[in-house]
N, C-alpha and C positions, 0 to 999 in steps of 0.2 A: 504494500500500500504506500502510495506517495504522500508524504506530508508536505506542508508548505511553511515557509518562513518569509517574513518581510525583509527587504533590503533597507537598512537604516540609512546607509550612505554609500556613495561611490566616490573613490578618491584616487588621484594620481599623486604618489608621494615624491619626495625630493630626488629619490633615486630613479624615478620613472616607472615604478611598479604600479600596477592597477590593483586597487583594493576594493573588494565588495564586502561591506560591513553588514553582518547579519544581525537580526533582532534578537533571536533567542537561541538558535541552534549553534553548536560548536562542532568543529571538524578537525580535532588535533591529529587524527590518523590519516588525513587525506593524502599525505605524502606517499603513502603506501600504494596509491593508485598509479604511481609512476607516470603522471600526466603533466608534470611541471606546475600543478596547482598546489599551493601550500597554505598553511594556517598560521596567522599571526596572533598569538595569544594576547598581546598587549592591545592591539587594535580591534580584536574580535572580528577578524576579517579573513576571507579567502583572498589570496593574491597571486598574481602572475609575476614571472620575471619581467625585467624591462624588455619591451618588444624588440625583437631582432628582425626575423622574417615576417612575423605576424603583426597585424595592426592591433590597436587597443580594442576595436570592435570585435575582432576575431577572438582575442583573449577573453573579453567579456562573455561572448557566446560560449566559449570553451569552458569557462568557470561554471556557468549555469548548467551546461550539458553534463559535466563531470559530477556536479552536485546531484543532479537528477538521476543519472544512470548509476553512479557508484554509491551514493548516499541516500537515495530514495527521497530526496527533498527538492521541491520546486521553489526557487527563490523568486519573489515577487516585488516589482517596483510598486511604490505607492505614491500618493500625493505628498506624503511626508518624507520621502527619500530625499536626502540632502546630497549636494554635489560639491566636492572639494577639489579645487585645481583641475577641474574637468572643462576643457574648452566647450563653448556653446555648441559648436558643430558636432562634436562627439556626443554630447548630451542628447542632442536631437536624434542622432543615429541610434543611440541606445534605446531611446523612447520609441523610435520608429520600428525597430525590430522586435519590440516586446509590447505591442499595443494592447493585448489582452490584460496586461498587468497594471495599467494605469488606473 
């Protein structure tokens, strides 16, 4: 059974990593999926490495896909989701690819 959790925040940190901050669920063992998605205990976030070949939008989609397929949790954007250091164009792309979540 797939559970859901809200995305509290989406952030690009100083190192260029994309963080998807979850509301309630934690994923400390996600590194075991060998998908390059990791868990930041301090930020309470799933995060990607700094993009090399992949764009931020591809990493965002990958994080959500890994969370759904490997952890049985669908992450949802809400009207309360905050955006930190995310360019407006990227924010709009993220919203566009997840319209059912708004």
